[in-house]
C-alpha positions as CSV (number, residue, x, y, z in Angstrom):
1,X,-0.2,-0.1,0.0
2,X,1.4,3.3,-1.0
3,X,1.7,6.3,1.3
4,X,-0.5,9.1,0.3
5,X,1.8,11.9,0.7
6,X,4.4,9.9,-1.6
7,X,1.5,9.9,-4.1
8,X,1.0,13.6,-3.9
9,X,4.6,14.3,-4.2
10,X,5.0,12.1,-7.2
11,X,1.8,14.1,-8.7
12,X,3.6,17.4,-8.0
13,X,6.8,16.2,-9.4
14,X,5.2,14.9,-12.6
15,X,3.6,18.3,-13.1
16,X,6.8,20.0,-12.5
17,X,8.7,17.7,-14.9
18,X,6.1,18.1,-17.7
19,X,6.4,22.0,-17.3
20,X,10.3,21.8,-17.5
21,X,10.1,19.5,-20.6
22,X,7.3,21.9,-22.2
23,X,9.0,23.5,-25.3
24,X,6.9,26.7,-24.5
25,X,6.8,26.9,-20.8
26,X,10.1,25.0,-19.9
27,X,12.5,27.9,-19.8
28,X,10.1,30.0,-17.8
29,X,9.4,27.1,-15.5
30,X,13.3,26.6,-15.1
31,X,14.0,30.5,-14.0
32,X,11.1,30.2,-11.6
33,X,12.5,27.0,-10.0
34,X,16.0,28.5,-9.7
35,X,14.8,31.8,-8.4
36,X,12.9,29.7,-5.6
37,X,16.1,27.5,-5.2
38,X,18.1,30.5,-4.4
39,X,15.5,32.1,-2.0
40,X,15.0,28.9,0.0
41,X,18.7,28.4,0.6
42,X,19.2,32.0,1.3
43,X,16.4,31.7,3.7
44,X,18.0,28.6,5.2
45,X,21.5,30.3,5.5
46,X,19.9,33.6,7.0
47,X,18.4,31.3,9.8
48,X,20.8,28.6,10.3
49,X,23.8,31.0,10.5
50,X,21.9,33.9,12.3
51,X,23.8,33.2,15.5
52,X,27.2,32.7,14.0
53,X,27.5,35.8,12.1
54,X,29.2,36.4,8.7
55,X,32.2,34.2,8.1
56,X,35.5,36.2,7.9
57,X,35.8,35.2,4.2
58,X,32.7,37.2,3.4
59,X,33.4,40.3,5.3
60,X,36.8,40.1,3.7
61,X,35.5,40.6,0.3
62,X,33.1,43.4,1.7
63,X,36.4,45.1,3.0
64,X,38.2,44.8,-0.3
65,X,34.9,46.1,-2.1
66,X,35.4,49.3,0.0
67,X,38.4,50.3,-2.0
68,X,37.7,49.0,-5.4
69,X,40.9,48.1,-7.4
70,X,42.3,46.1,-10.0
71,X,43.9,43.6,-7.7
72,X,44.5,42.8,-4.1
73,X,47.3,41.4,-1.8
74,X,45.7,37.8,-1.8
75,X,43.5,37.3,-4.8
76,X,42.5,39.0,-8.1
77,X,39.3,41.4,-7.9
78,X,36.4,39.8,-9.5
79,X,34.5,38.9,-6.3
80,X,34.9,42.3,-4.7
81,X,33.7,43.8,-7.9
82,X,30.6,41.7,-7.5
83,X,30.3,42.8,-3.8
84,X,30.7,46.2,-4.7
85,X,27.8,46.0,-7.2
86,X,25.4,44.1,-5.2
87,X,25.8,46.2,-1.9
88,X,25.3,49.5,-4.1
89,X,21.8,48.4,-4.3
90,X,21.0,46.1,-1.3
91,X,22.0,46.7,2.3
92,X,24.9,44.9,4.3
93,X,22.6,42.2,6.0
94,X,22.9,38.6,6.3
95,X,20.0,37.8,4.3
96,X,21.2,39.8,1.4
97,X,24.5,38.5,1.5
98,X,23.3,35.0,1.6
99,X,21.2,35.8,-1.5
100,X,23.9,37.1,-3.4
101,X,25.9,34.0,-2.5
102,X,22.8,31.7,-3.8
103,X,22.8,33.5,-6.9
104,X,25.9,32.1,-7.8
105,X,25.0,28.5,-8.1
106,X,21.7,29.5,-9.4
107,X,23.4,31.3,-12.4
108,X,25.5,28.0,-12.9
109,X,22.6,25.5,-12.8
110,X,21.0,27.7,-15.5
111,X,24.4,27.4,-17.7
112,X,24.5,24.0,-17.0
113,X,20.9,23.7,-18.1
114,X,21.9,25.4,-21.6
115,X,25.1,23.5,-22.0
116,X,23.7,20.2,-21.4
117,X,21.2,20.7,-24.3
118,X,24.0,19.8,-26.7
119,X,24.5,16.4,-25.1
120,X,21.3,15.2,-23.1
121,X,17.6,14.7,-24.2
122,X,15.0,16.7,-22.2
123,X,14.4,14.0,-19.4
124,X,18.4,13.6,-18.8
125,X,18.7,17.4,-18.7
126,X,16.2,17.6,-16.1
127,X,17.5,14.8,-14.0
128,X,21.0,16.1,-14.3
129,X,20.3,19.5,-13.1
130,X,18.2,17.9,-10.1
131,X,21.5,15.9,-9.4
132,X,23.8,18.8,-9.2
133,X,21.4,20.3,-6.5
134,X,22.2,17.5,-4.2
135,X,26.0,18.4,-4.4
136,X,27.0,20.5,-1.5
137,X,28.9,22.8,-3.5
138,X,25.6,24.2,-5.0
139,X,24.0,25.0,-1.6
140,X,25.9,24.6,1.8
141,X,29.4,25.6,0.5
142,X,27.9,28.1,-1.7
143,X,26.4,30.0,1.0
144,X,29.9,31.4,1.9
145,X,30.5,34.1,-0.6
146,X,34.4,34.1,-1.5
147,X,36.8,33.6,-4.5
148,X,35.7,29.9,-4.7
149,X,32.0,30.6,-4.9
150,X,32.4,33.2,-7.6
151,X,34.1,30.6,-9.7
152,X,31.1,28.3,-10.2
153,X,29.2,30.5,-12.9
154,X,32.5,31.7,-14.3
155,X,33.8,28.1,-14.9
156,X,30.4,27.0,-16.2
157,X,30.3,29.8,-18.7
158,X,33.7,29.4,-19.9
159,X,33.5,25.7,-20.4
160,X,30.0,26.3,-22.3
161,X,31.3,28.9,-24.7
162,X,34.6,27.0,-25.2
163,X,32.7,23.7,-26.3
164,X,30.6,25.5,-28.3
165,X,33.4,27.5,-30.2
166,X,35.3,24.2,-30.9
167,X,32.0,22.9,-32.1
168,X,30.8,25.6,-34.2
169,X,34.0,27.7,-34.9
170,X,31.9,30.7,-34.4
171,X,33.8,34.0,-33.5
172,X,31.1,35.0,-31.4
173,X,31.4,31.8,-29.1
174,X,34.9,32.3,-29.2
175,X,35.0,35.8,-28.0
176,X,32.6,34.8,-25.2
177,X,34.8,32.0,-24.3
178,X,37.8,34.6,-24.1
179,X,36.0,37.0,-21.9
180,X,34.7,34.5,-19.2
181,X,38.3,32.7,-19.3
182,X,39.7,36.2,-18.4
183,X,36.7,36.7,-15.7
184,X,37.8,33.4,-14.3
185,X,41.3,34.4,-13.8
186,X,40.1,37.4,-12.3
187,X,38.2,35.5,-9.9
188,X,40.8,33.3,-8.7
189,X,44.2,32.3,-10.1
190,X,43.3,28.6,-9.5
191,X,41.4,28.9,-13.0
192,X,44.8,28.3,-14.6
193,X,43.9,24.9,-14.2
194,X,40.5,25.2,-16.0
195,X,42.4,27.0,-18.9
196,X,45.1,24.4,-19.1
197,X,42.6,21.6,-18.9
198,X,40.3,23.1,-21.9
199,X,43.6,23.6,-23.8
200,X,44.7,20.1,-23.5
201,X,41.2,18.9,-24.3
202,X,41.1,20.4,-27.7
203,X,44.9,19.4,-28.4
204,X,43.8,16.0,-27.8
205,X,40.9,16.4,-30.1
206,X,40.8,14.7,-33.3
207,X,39.2,18.0,-35.0
208,X,42.0,20.1,-33.7
209,X,43.3,21.1,-36.9
210,X,40.2,22.3,-38.0
211,X,40.0,24.4,-34.9
212,X,43.2,26.0,-35.0
213,X,42.7,26.6,-39.0
214,X,39.7,28.7,-37.8
215,X,39.6,32.3,-36.3
216,X,38.1,30.8,-33.1
217,X,41.2,30.0,-31.0
218,X,43.0,33.3,-32.0
219,X,39.8,35.3,-31.2
220,X,39.6,33.4,-27.7
221,X,43.2,34.4,-27.0
222,X,42.9,37.8,-28.2
223,X,39.7,38.8,-26.2
224,X,41.0,37.0,-23.1
225,X,44.5,38.9,-23.2
226,X,42.7,42.3,-23.8
227,X,40.1,41.5,-20.9
228,X,43.1,40.7,-18.5
229,X,45.3,43.6,-19.6
230,X,44.4,46.0,-16.8
231,X,45.0,43.4,-14.1
232,X,48.3,42.3,-15.8
233,X,49.6,45.9,-15.6
234,X,48.4,46.0,-12.0
235,X,50.4,43.0,-11.2
236,X,53.5,44.4,-12.8
237,X,53.1,47.6,-10.8
238,X,52.5,45.8,-7.5
239,X,55.6,43.4,-8.3
240,X,53.3,40.4,-8.4
241,X,52.1,40.8,-4.8
242,X,49.3,38.0,-4.9
243,X,52.1,35.4,-6.2
244,X,54.4,36.5,-3.4
245,X,51.6,36.1,-0.8
246,X,50.8,32.7,-2.3
247,X,54.3,31.6,-2.1
248,X,54.5,32.6,1.6
249,X,51.3,31.1,2.5
250,X,51.9,27.8,0.8
251,X,55.3,26.5,1.9
252,X,56.8,23.3,0.4
253,X,55.8,20.0,2.2
254,X,57.5,16.7,2.5
255,X,56.5,14.2,-0.2
256,X,54.4,11.9,2.0
257,X,52.4,15.0,3.2
258,X,51.7,16.0,-0.6
259,X,50.7,12.6,-1.5
260,X,48.4,12.6,1.5
261,X,47.1,15.8,0.2
262,X,46.5,14.9,-3.4
263,X,44.5,11.8,-2.1
264,X,42.7,13.8,0.1
265,X,41.7,16.3,-2.8
266,X,40.8,13.4,-5.1
267,X,38.7,11.3,-2.5
268,X,37.4,14.5,-1.0
269,X,36.3,15.9,-4.4
270,X,34.6,12.3,-5.3
271,X,32.9,12.5,-1.9
272,X,31.2,15.7,-2.5
273,X,29.6,14.3,-5.7
274,X,28.7,11.0,-4.3
275,X,25.1,11.6,-4.2
276,X,24.8,11.9,-8.0
277,X,27.0,9.0,-8.8
278,X,25.2,6.7,-6.4
279,X,21.9,7.6,-7.7
280,X,22.7,7.2,-11.3
281,X,24.3,3.7,-10.3
282,X,21.0,2.8,-8.9
283,X,18.5,3.9,-11.4
284,X,20.5,3.3,-14.5
285,X,22.6,0.3,-13.3
286,X,25.3,0.8,-16.1
287,X,27.5,-2.0,-16.9
288,X,31.1,-2.2,-17.1
289,X,31.1,-1.3,-20.8
290,X,28.6,1.7,-20.1
291,X,30.8,2.8,-17.3
292,X,33.9,3.0,-19.8
293,X,31.7,4.9,-22.1
294,X,30.8,7.5,-19.5
295,X,34.2,7.9,-18.3
296,X,35.8,8.1,-22.0
297,X,33.3,8.5,-24.6
298,X,33.9,7.0,-27.9
299,X,32.4,10.1,-30.1
300,X,34.0,13.2,-30.7
301,X,31.8,15.7,-28.8
302,X,31.1,13.6,-25.8
303,X,35.0,12.8,-25.5
304,X,35.6,16.7,-25.9
305,X,33.2,17.2,-23.1
306,X,34.7,14.5,-20.8
307,X,38.3,15.6,-21.4
308,X,37.0,19.2,-20.4
309,X,35.8,17.9,-17.2
310,X,38.7,15.5,-16.3
311,X,41.5,18.0,-17.1
312,X,40.4,20.9,-14.8
313,X,39.6,18.3,-12.0
314,X,42.7,16.5,-12.1
315,X,45.4,18.8,-13.0
316,X,45.5,20.5,-9.7
317,X,46.9,17.1,-8.2
318,X,49.7,17.1,-10.8
319,X,50.4,21.1,-9.9
320,X,50.6,20.0,-6.2
321,X,53.2,17.4,-7.0
322,X,55.3,19.8,-9.1
323,X,55.0,22.8,-6.5
324,X,55.0,20.4,-3.4
325,X,52.0,22.4,-2.0
326,X,49.0,21.3,-0.3
327,X,45.4,21.3,-2.1
328,X,42.1,20.8,-0.5
329,X,39.0,19.1,-2.1
330,X,36.9,22.3,-1.5
331,X,39.0,23.9,-4.4
332,X,37.3,21.5,-6.7
333,X,34.0,23.4,-6.2
334,X,33.8,25.0,-9.8
335,X,34.9,21.9,-11.7
336,X,31.5,20.0,-12.0
337,X,29.4,21.8,-14.4
338,X,30.0,18.8,-16.7
339,X,29.1,16.1,-14.3
340,X,25.5,15.6,-15.7
341,X,26.9,15.2,-19.0
342,X,29.5,12.7,-17.7
343,X,27.2,10.6,-16.0
344,X,24.1,10.7,-18.4
345,X,25.1,11.3,-22.0
346,X,25.8,7.8,-22.9
347,X,23.3,6.2,-25.3
348,X,23.6,3.2,-23.0
349,X,22.2,5.1,-19.9
350,X,18.3,5.0,-19.7
351,X,16.3,6.6,-17.2
352,X,12.8,5.5,-16.3
353,X,10.2,8.4,-15.9
354,X,9.6,7.5,-12.4
355,X,13.3,7.7,-11.6
356,X,13.5,11.5,-12.9
357,X,10.3,12.2,-10.8
358,X,11.8,10.7,-7.5
359,X,15.1,12.7,-8.3
360,X,13.1,15.9,-8.7
361,X,11.1,15.1,-5.3
362,X,14.7,14.6,-3.5
363,X,15.9,18.0,-4.9
364,X,12.8,19.9,-3.9
365,X,12.9,18.0,-0.4
366,X,16.1,19.0,0.4
367,X,16.1,22.8,0.8
368,X,12.7,22.5,2.4
369,X,13.7,20.0,5.1
370,X,16.9,22.2,5.9
371,X,14.8,25.1,6.2
372,X,12.5,23.6,8.7
373,X,15.5,22.5,10.7
374,X,17.5,25.6,10.5
375,X,16.4,27.1,14.0
376,X,17.4,24.0,15.8
377,X,21.1,24.4,13.8
378,X,21.5,27.8,14.8
379,X,20.6,27.4,18.4
380,X,23.1,24.4,18.6
381,X,25.7,26.5,16.8
382,X,25.0,29.3,19.3
383,X,25.7,26.8,22.2
384,X,28.7,25.5,20.8
385,X,30.4,29.1,20.8
386,X,30.8,30.3,17.1
387,X,34.2,32.0,16.2
388,X,34.1,35.6,17.8
389,X,35.4,37.4,14.8
390,X,32.1,36.2,13.0
391,X,29.7,36.3,16.0
392,X,30.8,39.6,17.3
393,X,31.4,41.5,13.8
394,X,28.3,43.9,14.2
395,X,28.7,44.4,18.2
396,X,32.4,45.0,17.7
397,X,31.7,47.7,14.7
398,X,29.0,49.5,16.9
399,X,31.5,49.6,19.9
400,X,34.4,50.9,17.7
401,X,32.2,53.6,16.2
402,X,31.0,54.7,19.5
403,X,34.3,55.1,21.0
404,X,35.8,56.9,17.8
405,X,33.0,59.4,17.7
406,X,33.5,60.3,21.3
407,X,37.1,61.0,20.3
408,X,36.5,62.8,17.1
409,X,33.7,64.2,14.9
410,X,35.5,62.9,11.8
411,X,34.3,59.8,10.1
412,X,36.2,56.7,10.9
413,X,38.6,56.1,7.7
414,X,40.7,53.4,8.5
415,X,40.7,50.3,10.8
416,X,43.7,47.7,11.5
417,X,44.7,45.3,14.2
418,X,43.6,41.5,13.9
419,X,42.9,40.7,10.1
420,X,39.4,39.1,10.7
421,X,38.4,41.6,13.4
422,X,39.1,44.6,11.1
423,X,37.4,43.2,8.1
424,X,34.3,42.7,10.4
425,X,34.4,46.4,11.5
426,X,35.0,47.5,8.0
427,X,32.0,45.4,6.7
428,X,29.5,46.7,9.4
429,X,30.6,50.2,10.5
430,X,28.3,52.9,9.2
431,X,31.2,55.1,8.2
432,X,32.6,52.2,5.7
433,X,36.2,52.4,6.9
434,X,39.1,51.2,4.6
435,X,41.2,48.3,6.3
436,X,44.9,48.6,6.9
437,X,45.4,44.9,5.7
438,X,45.2,43.1,2.5
439,X,48.1,45.4,1.1
440,X,46.3,48.7,1.7
441,X,49.2,51.1,2.7
442,X,48.2,54.8,3.1
443,X,50.8,57.2,3.4
444,X,51.9,58.2,6.9
445,X,50.5,61.9,6.4
446,X,47.3,60.3,5.2
447,X,46.9,58.3,8.3
448,X,48.1,61.2,10.7
449,X,45.4,63.5,9.0
450,X,42.4,61.0,9.4
451,X,43.5,58.8,12.5
452,X,42.9,55.2,12.6
453,X,41.6,52.3,15.2
454,X,43.3,49.0,16.0
455,X,41.1,46.2,16.8
456,X,42.7,43.1,18.7
457,X,41.8,40.2,21.0
458,X,42.8,41.3,24.6
459,X,45.4,38.8,24.8
460,X,47.2,40.1,21.6
461,X,49.9,42.3,22.7
462,X,50.4,44.2,19.3
463,X,47.5,46.7,20.1
464,X,49.2,47.5,23.5
465,X,52.6,48.0,21.8
466,X,51.1,50.3,19.2
467,X,49.2,52.5,21.7
468,X,52.5,52.8,23.8
469,X,54.2,54.2,20.9
470,X,51.7,56.8,20.4
471,X,52.0,58.3,23.7
472,X,49.0,60.4,25.0
473,X,47.6,60.6,21.6
474,X,46.4,57.2,21.6
475,X,43.3,56.0,23.7
476,X,43.4,52.3,24.9
477,X,40.0,50.6,25.7
478,X,39.3,47.0,26.8
479,X,35.8,45.9,26.2
480,X,33.9,42.6,26.7
481,X,31.3,41.7,24.2
482,X,28.5,38.8,24.6
483,X,26.3,38.0,21.8
484,X,22.8,37.0,22.9
485,X,20.7,34.8,20.8
486,X,17.3,33.6,21.6
487,X,17.7,34.4,25.3
488,X,20.8,32.4,25.3
489,X,24.0,34.3,26.3
490,X,26.8,33.3,24.3
491,X,30.6,33.1,25.4
492,X,31.9,36.7,26.4
493,X,35.0,37.8,24.6
494,X,37.4,40.6,25.5
495,X,38.9,42.9,23.0
496,X,41.6,45.7,22.9
497,X,40.6,49.0,20.8
498,X,43.1,51.5,20.3
499,X,41.7,54.9,19.2
500,X,44.4,57.2,17.4
501,X,42.3,60.3,16.5
502,X,43.3,62.7,13.5
503,X,46.0,65.1,14.1
504,X,45.0,68.9,14.0
């Protein structure tokens, strides 16, 4: 005997499936679906993380966006540009930031939908898209907006445009591939693995001579170089500071540690996409010959797609071995836009309509269930004492500005000290101060004219030393902050705030 809710769910999934498959209503239905997807997960993030505050990676991006540039000490500037544009329209609140974050996977899923049309029939396209929503990169991890999250749509778009440019030799697709390739590099230098992987894919394709005899590769290269030129000039002017930072941050490791890191990267990346792989294995029950065709297809178009998938995913392992640096599976986040094509494009893979409906039911249920349990998640997180730099960001910004405006009527222009604390103050303070971190180095005269604030944990002696060097002009304050949530007091944390007011 079947359970009535299951029958209702299957009927709803059946109507949803038919709407997505409809040639007239399909695109509109997909856009509505993705909008609801972004809203549901943004609502989950707003509730579930409300006791934790914004992660320092997120406030760091806001701090960068306060001082728009062609580059920064740690990373290229694309994520800061996106944040600047978004917060020019929306307030700096948790809900708006999580909505921005979830737009990244939502846009990516739309690109995957369009990309997969060249390889999958409509039922497989629907199933493949639903399967991707079960990958944590497209929801849980995507809620933390940073340089990894912003790569999701950039890598997907670059891959789509590149594949179309190889297939059609069209100058338009080639130009789009060059522009998005440049945008990917402006998102994170990790994108060198995407570009190298796509180059290797076309070099190993049997149609490579036709491709290189066409204008397409040269249009892609020209557009990419022109789009990257301002950042390349910035890098030269700043002595390739991000590369120096990366070299200092990622020291050489013993071979055994590197090997462990590589295995962890590969195993972790596989683990993140385990749900789609297991589901396809169950509903399609592919034989060994089919598995081989899925991994490395025989026909040209599917093989080009497969090599475009494997290259960007596996090349970081080789890079880690050569450079003797550690890699983490989280960095594989943007590499899975072709996963539905890889899993489902083989003609030997067949899906029963009921399998598609049930995958859709699972995809719909996940955000709804997580939204229902989100209050319990946030209360549990609050009781386990979230990181103070995130939990106290707003409170600390308010306290810093209160103390600053007691000392001077001028707006707060600069904040330094502990990096994560300074980013939080920069993100939430009404004066929108710039941070004295991340490579920003105002002149001594500018600092003296505007003054600045240092924010540290109380046990950090750095703020005290700086205050002592300033003599009587500096005001040192110790304060204790406690974040209360749902009537439950969090763990108190003491901070040292040094006010160095402007000199007349």
